[in-house]
C-alpha angles and dihedrals in degrees: 000000000000113000128219120250102043093096116030114240107237130178108214124159104264124202121228109284121251117228111273094016094113129069095253091241116173112247123191114200116203117193132140096207107085099211093047090047093051093045094050093047092051092046095050092043089054087061088059098255119137107242140196128177138219130183099214143002096274093054089044092057090053091052091047093053094049105030100031101212119197093214132037121196108192139175114231098219112062138133125258094011122015128210095265092054090046091052091052092049092049089052089053093051101058109304091229099127134071118243123205114190127209119210136181120242111278093033099085091123090065092050091051090051089051089053090053092057095047114287113147095219143326138230131203120231131276085055118238102224095206091052092047093051092048092053092047090050091050091049091049092052092049093047090050090050090051091051092049091050091048090050090049091052090051092049094046092046090065123107096036097293146050115288110304089349113097129196146106098193119115094249090055093043088055090052092048091050092053092047093052092048098049102031097082092052128078098231124125116257127204111208114201134182144108121300112282098021094116105262094152089051088056089052092050091050091050088053093046092052095046132087086252094064094113091052128076125296109204124184124190125186106218091196094057097055121083112246091242092058105036097092091050090048093052103034102023127228142243124240109279094015089130140349108301096021094124095159141016113275130196116231129218094270091055093045091051096048110152088001138074131292121200116200101198120199091012090175089069094059113111113258092240092054090047089059091053091046091052091054091050091051092050099042097033088223132103137190126216116232108271094019129112093198123091115216122207116234136207102194132134109224123212124179134197135192138172090207129089097260094208090053091045089055091048090050092050093245094114126037111242094220091052091047092054091045093053096038096070085125127012128207116185118200111214119227114256092248088066094058104031091150087076093058097091092052093043091048092049091053089050091050090054091050095045097046089057093045095049098032096245131146101221121151101188143297135292125253095257093055092047090051090051091051091050093049094055123088097216103218088185090052122205092343090059091046090052093051090048093050093047091052090050093049091051092050096044117099097175134059098268132051115238135197089257088069092064119099116276111276092011112174096359122124118238114242117250116253116246134181089258093061109102102160119121113266117251117269093252095050122115112226115205120185121218108267094037111137120244090243092053092046089051091050092051092049094050095047093045091050090051089051092052091052093047090247094306097152096189092055092043091053090051092051092047092047094235133114122263089243091056090049091052090050092050092050090052088057090051095044092110092053123076116247145126092293090066093065123100125250098037117170132215096187122115107247 
């Protein structure tokens, strides 16, 4: 049943409805007084609702079973079965329709009790027609929104998954169940999981299944923004707020107004900015840099991290009060190695995407390739699988992917080095002499990894298992030393 409070009940002056302007909802009017019953039915019909009438609760139940109205407007005081009993019976049936109760003056207590057990709203008699029409309009909008959300769920549930998320394993079914439960609400959600597991996809699905789905979805990677610019990126700034601020700029909160904002890698946000973010979340107001005016916001905030949030709090990387404010609801994305049975379906979805992107005519993959995919532990999770599948699609000239299209040495363990091994090390190996300091060994590893990724910092950070922000900080330390990061044309895009 529709609940009160989702749509505010206003009382504007409403012009006479034009034919076809309403949603054609079915409205059952239940009233034992004949003149009141006729008058209400004519009034509601004039607003282009389809109406039926009943003279008591028993007759109303018969009409509900046969005619299936979306809205029931019922008097509380009636013979045989009164409005309160009717409301209870409707709740027992399926609770799918909105009930508006009518009460005489002096019986407000009964109307309040009806609201407690599920009535959408109440009206005092004699009925104020403007107020009644406003309530009916609010109910119609909410019912339409519920239908749209149900249709979206059905659409997103296709292809053995939820939207772009694919999987039939129990871990993924648990994730889908949590998403469906929390998506229609406005609470904050903290999405956790290893890098590459699809946390941003969870956030997009939460947005798509929410009442905000037609509003903006804005994602910001806190690890990819320099510390000096992150507040401007999130809150915006006024012209002249700082050197280089040549014009006013909207921040992420402003861009996401009435929609959803994802703060990815929240653990990489500077502590000072975390304090300001906490205040915004609590006060629902923000201030652009350089402005003295606070602006109210209507934004649902989601956050994601590949760190253990409890450990991040203990290490001082994440404010405890911000963590508890964001972690109203937690969704943990399992690593791919924990639901390998989903790999064939995920890979097939990726093949369909990649064949369209790269203009190929590929139907699937052969058994050997599938077996190779299933035998691998995927430390890079779904992101690594996607990169692997895209490479295979590009290399494939036939209609099915084969094991030969996998990267060289895919899924094979590297042999352990022994004293007897005298072969030259591979070109991408890092050689560290005994006596090398840990800091120097780290520098060599980072620079060699950057070289292997052709200076793609985002990819290098993923391989090294560190954040992009940490990589930037390390490179600043090495800035006086020659290395791959000194070359021109470096990229920070994710290949």
